[in-house]
PANU-218447 format. One record per residue (C-alpha): residue in one letter; z, y, x. Coordinates in steps of 0.001 Angstrom, whole numbers, plus 524288, in hexadecimal, padded with zeros to 5 digits. Layout:
<pts>
AZYX...
</pts>
This chain:
<pts>
X07CAEEF631E2269X077CDEF201E1506X06A7BEF84DE1308X06A1DEF538E0474X070A1EFD46DF9E2X07A7EEF5CEDF1C9X083A6EFAA8DE749X091D7EF700DE8F0X09A3CEF28DDDD9BX0A723EF9E5DDE8BX0AF1CEEF0BDD859X0A976EE48DDE145X0AE90EEBD6DED32X0BB6DEF0D7DE78EX0C816EEAC9DEC4CX0D486EEA75DE41CX0D8EDEF7FDDE868X0CBC6EFE34DE597X0CB26EF79DDD854X0D886EFD2ADD501X0D3F8F0ACADD8FBX0C7E6F097ADD064X0CF96F0510DC47DX0DA26F0F6ADC657X0CFD3F1A0ADC726X0C957F14DDDBAE0X0D640F1555DB388X0D768F23DCDB663X0C96BF25D1DB21EX0CBA6F1F12DA51DX0D719F2810DA249X0CEC4F33E3DA5A8X0C3B6F2ED5D9D17X0CC6AF2C4CD9158X0D151F3A5DD9220X0C3F7F407CD94A4X0BA3EF3C2FD8A63X0B429F49ACD88EDX0B1A4F5489D92B3X0BCD5F5C47D8CACX0C5F8F50AED8E2DX0C18FF4EAAD9C3EX0C410F5CFDD9F7AX0D1F9F5C25D9A66X0D468F4FA8DA211X0CE5BF5532DAE7AX0D68BF6194DADB7X0E2FBF59A5DAC26X0DFBDF50F3DB7B6X0DB73F5C98DBFF3X0E85EF6376DBDBBX0EFA8F5709DC13EX0E7FDF5703DCE0BX0EB70F6503DD193X0DF6AF6C0FDCC67X0E135F799FDC695X0D88FF81C7DBD86X0CC6CF87E9DC39FX0C89CF9623DC26BX0BB5BF9BF4DC57EX0C22CFA7F0DCB10X0CAC5F9FF8DD43DX0C8F3F9FB5DE302X0CA0AF9162DE654X0CF0FF8C3FDF349X0CF7FF7F47DFA59X0D8C6F75D4DF3CDX0D754F7B83DE631X0D5C4F71D2DDB07X0D08EF777CDCE56X0CB8AF7312DC114X0C2D5F7A78DB7A2X0C130F7625DA982X0B4D5F7C24DA3EBX0B5D5F7D9CD9523X0BDE5F712FD9380X0B252F6851D96D7X0AE86F6A34DA51BX0B7A1F6845DB0C9X0B6F6F6CB3DBEF5X0C0B0F6765DC8DDX0C094F6EDCDD5C0X0C6F7F6B56DE2A3X0C4C5F7551DED6FX0C361F6FE2DFB32X0C438F759FE08D3X0B5CAF7462E0C5EX0AD1BF8081E0C03X0A659F7F7FDFEC1X09ABEF878EE0377X0976CF7CEDE0D57X09DB7F70DAE075FX09AD0F73FBDF931X0A252F6D65DEE1AX0A32BF5EFFDEAB2X0A04DF5EB8DDC12X0A201F5331DD2C4X09D1FF54BADC4D0X09ED7F4B37DB988X09DA7F4DCEDAB08X0A808F4ADBDA0DBX0A01CF4BF3D945BX09B32F3F47D8E75X0925BF3B78D8311X09989F3CD8D762DX09859F4151D6807X09B26F4FCED660EX09EA5F54EBD589CX094A1F5D8BD5202X09911F6B8DD4EECX09A90F6813D406EX09E1BF59ADD416EX0A5DDF566FD351DX0A02EF5057D28FFX0A3CAF4659D1EADX09AFCF3B9ED1996X09E2EF3029D10AEX0ACE2F315AD1231X0AD1EF32D3D2101X0AE9BF3EEFD2978X0A60CF3FECD3593X0A44EF4848D41ACX09616F4A76D4559X0930DF4983D53E1X088ADF4DA1D5D9BX087D2F4463D6929X089A7F4A1CD76C9X08235F4480D8252X079D9F3857D82D1X07EF1F2D7DD7A12X07A0DF2152D734EX07DF1F2536D6587X08000F1763D608BX08AE4F155ED6A8DX0935CF1FA3D63D4X09456F1903D56A1X09F26F0FA5D528AX0A865F12E7D5DCCX0B57EF1A1CD5D55X0B438F2883D60B4X0BE18F32DED64B9X0BD0CF4179D621EX0BF66F4AA6D6DAFX0BE40F5943D6F56X0C2C8F66CCD6BE9X0C1FBF6FDFD6016X0C396F7E93D6125X0CA08F8443D54FFX0C8FBF9209D4FA9X0CF60F9B2BD5968X0CC6DF92A2D652AX0D6CAF880BD6437X0D20DF7B7ED6AD3X0D57EF6E7CD6498X0D3DBF620FD6C8CX0D021F55E0D64E8X0D073F47C3D6986X0D0AFF3D0DD5F38X0CDC6F2EBED6161X0D346F2C1BD6EE8X0E18EF28C4D6C19X0E4E8F1B60D66C5X0E98CF20D2D59C6X0DE00F2A1CD57D2X0D321F27D4D4E16X0C56CF26DFD53A9X0B82EF2B08D4E64X0AC4FF22D8D4B78X09D86F23AAD49C4X09833F192ED40C6X08C83F1047D42F7X08485F0839D3983X0886AEFA20D3753X07E84EF039D3C9EX07C58EEAAFD2EF4X075B5EF78CD2B07X07056EFBA6D3833X062F7EF52DD389EX05C02F024BD3818X06561F086AD41E2X0641EEFCFAD4B3AX05551EFE2FD4B30X05618F0BF2D50CDX05657F0F03D5F67X06422F1065D64E6X06222F1EFFD666DX05F1CF205BD57DDX0683CF166FD5196X0735CF2056D5151X06FA5F2E8FD4F07X0773EF39C9D5513X07A22F3F89D47B8X080AEF32D4D437AX08B22F3374D4E1FX0955CF388DD44AEX0A369F3431D4684X0AC7EF305DD3B7DX0B897F390DD3C26X0BF0DF36D6D2EFCX0BF23F2EFBD2265X0CAF8F3369D1A99X0C8E2F3D6ED0FA4X0D1E4F490BD0ED9X0DEA4F4536D0837X0DEB6F4905CF9F7X0D043F4C3CCF9A4X0C7BDF47B0CEE87X0BECEF3C70CF293X0B2D1F441FCEE55X0B630F5048CF62FX0ABC9F532DD0054X0AF7DF50AFD0EA1X0BD52F4C14D0BD2X0BDABF4414D1861X0B874F4F54D208BX0C2CAF5830D1A9FX0CD4FF4E5AD1E1AX0C895F4D7AD2C3BX0C839F5C51D2D41X0D629F5CF5D2832X0DA6FF534AD32A4X0D38DF5B26D3D44X0D969F67D0D3863X0E705F6224D37ABX0E67FF5C3FD4564X0DE18F660FD4CB8X0DDB3F7233D4427X0CEEDF720BD436EX0C540F742AD385FX0B754F6F61D3729X0B188F7BDBD3CB5X0B9D2F7A32D48FAX0B17EF6E48D4C78X0A66FF77D8D4F42X0AEB1F7CADD5AC4X0B1BFF6F83D60AFX0ADC0F65E9D6B12X0B0D3F58B9D652EX0AA88F4BD6D6874X0ABA2F3D5FD65C7X0AD40F3440D714FX0B041F25B7D718FX0BE9CF2329D6ED7X0C69BF1ACFD77F8X0CA31F199BD8636X0C32CF14FDD9265X0C456F063CD93E1X0C2F5EFCB8D9F13X0B7B4EF326D9DA1X0B709EE4FCDA20DX0C142EDAC5DA51BX0C2BEEE12DDB27AX0C36BEEF2DDAD2BX0B930EF34ADB726X0B213EFC61DADB9X0B59BF073FDA438X0AFB0F09BED96C9X0B1EDF1740D912EX0ABE8F2315D8ADFX0A7EAF2E01D9418X0A600F2738DA132X09A09F3012DA1EFX09E7DF3824DA8D2X0AD43F37DBDA9CDX0AC16F2BD0DB277X0A708F357DDBCA2X0AFBDF4100DB8F5X0BC4DF397EDBB89X0B8DDF350CDC976X0B486F42C8DCD61X0C10AF4881DC7D7X0C971F3E7FDCED9X0C1DFF40E5DDB65X0C471F4F83DDB8AX0D2D4F4CEBDD8B6X0D3FEF42A7DE365X0CB2EF47C9DEE3AX0D065F4EB2DFA3AX0C475F564EDFE78X0C108F621DE06AFX0B572F6482DFDAFX0B638F6CCEDF177X0B469F6390DE5F8X0B11FF65CCDD7ADX0B17AF5B9CDCCE6X0AAFBF5F33DC00FX0AC3DF594BDB289X09FF0F5E0FDABA5X09CDAF5F20D9D2EX0901DF5DD7D9574X08952F548BD9EFEX08577F4BA9D93D8X07D84F5687D8D91X077A0F5CE5D99A6X08330F6388DA077X080FCF6FC5D9862X08A77F7A65D943CX09582F8131D9B61X09CCAF7470D9E01X090D7F6CE1DA2CAX08BECF6C2ADB0B8X0805DF750DDADFEX089F1F805BDAC5CX08D76F89ABDB764X09BACF8591DB791X09A70F7CD1DC380X0939EF87D1DCADCX09E6FF911BDC6C6X0A8B2F87C2DCC2CX0A13DF8634DD8FFX09F79F94FEDD9E1X0AE10F96F8DD807X0B101F8DA0DE330X0A6DDF943DDEBE6X0ABF9FA1D4DE8BBX0B9CCF9D6BDEBF2X0B56CF9B26DF9F8X0ABB2FA67CDFA3EX0A002F9DB6DFCBEX09285F9D18DF6A7X092B2F945DDEA64X08467F90E1DECC6X08837F8AC9DF9CBX09366F83A3DF33CX08A5EF7DA4DE918X07FE2F7A67DF31EX0899DF72F6DFB8DX09099F6C31DF055X08EE8F5E00DEC6BX0906AF57CADDF10X09285F4A80DD90EX08D93F4A7CDCB25X096AEF3FD6DC670X08FC8F39C1DBAE8X08DEBF2BF3DB5FCX0819DF23E7DB6AFX07CBAF17EFDAF79X081A5F0B1CDB4FFX0784CEFFAADB529X079E3EF7D0DA8A9X073FFEEA1ADA93CX07382EE9C9D9A62X06978EF4D9D9AF0X06340EF222DA821X055DDEF7C5DA49AX05BAAF057EDA3F7X05EFBF0521DB273X05810F03B0DBF7DX06199EFA67DC5C3X05F56EFE70DD3E4X0624AF0C8EDD09FX06D94F0C40DC733X07C57F0BF3DC875X08539F0085DC590X092E3EFF42DC01BX09D59EFC9BDCA8EX094D4F0160DD5D9X09AEBF0EAEDD7FBX0977AF1CF5DD609X0898EF1F51DD156X08169F2912DD901X07564F2E29DD1DAX06C3BF3603DDA6AX065D6F3ADEDCDF8X066CDF38A6DBF4CX05D9FF3ED9DB56DX052A7F3830DAE05X044B3F33CEDB03EX03FC1F3B85DBC20X04D86F3FCDDC037X04D8BF4ACEDB62EX059FFF52C3DB43BX0611BF4D87DC00EX06725F5120DCCE5X060F0F4916DD7B4X06A6AF4888DE323X06460F4A81DF093X063B8F3FC3DFACBX06CD3F47C3E035AX07739F48D6DF8E3X075D3F3A7DDF54BX077CAF3747E03A7X083E3F3FE1E0449X089ACF396EDF82FX086AFF2BEFDFD83X08D94F2EFDE0A51X09A29F33E1E0416X09A90F2837DFADDX09810F1E6AE05B0X0A1C6F2513E0EDAX0AC66F244AE047AX0AA06F167FDFF89X0A4E9F1A9DDF23CX09DFDF1050DEA16X0916AF168ADE539X08408F12F4DE019X077A4F19FDDDC1EX06FB4F1911DCFC2X06777F1FABDC56FX06A34F215ADB6F5X061ADF1648DB1FCX0536DF12CDDB40EX048FDF1D5ADB520X043DEF225BDA7FFX04E0BF1AAEDA056X055CFF2715D9E0AX05E74F2F16DA6EBX069A1F38A0DA715X06F0FF4455DAE26X07BB2F4944DB408X0814BF565FDB829X07C06F5460DC602X06FD2F5C80DC3A1X077CBF684BDBF6FX08085F67BBDCB6FX0750FF6624DD4C4X06E6EF71C0DCE34X07924F7A00DD499X07469F75B2DE1F9X07EDDF6B37DE387X07BB2F5DB6DE905X07EBEF5467DDDD8X07DF9F45E1DDB0CX0823AF3D7ADCF8CX08D4BF340CDD2A5X093CFF2D04DC768X097A7F204BDC0E2X08E6FF1624DBAEAX090A3F147EDAC3AX08CC2F09EADA298X089EDF0DFBD9476X08951F1C52D9862X08AB0F25DAD8CE2X08FC5F1B2FD83F3X09CB9F1DA7D7CF2X0A2C2F1446D86CDX09D19F139DD9486X0A01DF0A04D9F77X0A340F0CC7DADC9X0A912F059BDB969X0B659F091EDBEEEX0B0C6F068DDCC6FX0A62CF10C6DCA86X0AF0EF1BC0DC5F6X0B7E8F1941DD19DX0AC06F1968DDAA7X0A82CF26AEDD510X0B5EFF2BB6DD7B0X0B488F276EDE5E0X0A721F2DE0DE65CX0ACC0F3AAFDE149X0B7E4F3A0ADEB27X0AE3DF37F0DF639X0A5EAF4345DF15CX0B1AAF4C68DF0A3X0B667F49B8DFE63
</pts>
């Protein structure tokens, strides 16, 4: 018996067959990611895949029975996948996996359009924690929905297809940027300057001196294609995200760079696990919204929706929902910061997670003195360890950076507030919250195996 703890590198121990499994799984993930850049996109993709796997729509008035497979789409942005097992839920509880599918981005302001110096712009309000300078001078795509007068919904996605135009936020050339470069990174680009160029051609036939000729031309294009007017933008959810697809990284293609790994790199394994598992337990997989801004609102994990779903399952079997919650277990599937040797001082190397070393278990997250966190009990950590070890799961433990450097939170605290044993298990990420993040194919596959072990 080795008395010392040692992380294992997944790739170092993977044979040819295992490597093929890892790369095949990653290929499916990249397809999912390319189709799921926003929480609305992810909900559409999840519903399609759920139906392909035999899941049917969920109803709160339905009496569920063993073997039922259901999906519930909450307001187009929050997904519940439910597989009812044969075990008594009052004693066995429910195996719950929760990941979020919202990611940092640039939302449009309610009145976004303006023209200045011959260009038309959309004003934005950033969503979630970003480094603002990273969002300038890169190609952007516009995603979302507009609700027209009378309730008609119009879906918009521009910038993803090869022939689409993209959008662009300018930055100052280095020749004139001495003053800008002297500012701290957090101040060099102001939030109010994150305005995307959306047009530059004046309305055909308009006099050059006419006010807002370019804006008028853009509005005409939008009206012709989508039937919308400027006031309709006040009833929309539109955002800019980085344009382009997920790409393999390195000569060996061992890594993936893409927008939105946080947290779809955890959502995909939990979804695949509930599709693939053959379990006697009742299992729920959740795609949550609004995690990046505090899990608020009726699609975030602070809402009562998860309790309502659990209550419906309990009522179906005429058992006490309090007992069901008390006996349930949850994996809060969220990413953590991978050790980055280029920024070593931000980490405490003995207590951080590493790329290629498997699923990342975080007993707690939070900041400073463990504020705003779930802190998993020793008993639950021991239970998780046993099921991972018994099923050959590659896993590691770590914190989100060095103490007092910063910190972050997940949905775990909101699940545990319901009386449910919860622990964070996710994927280590490099360049988290950047427009393009970096993960290991080995780690996402390890999380899939962890979710499978948890389900069964």
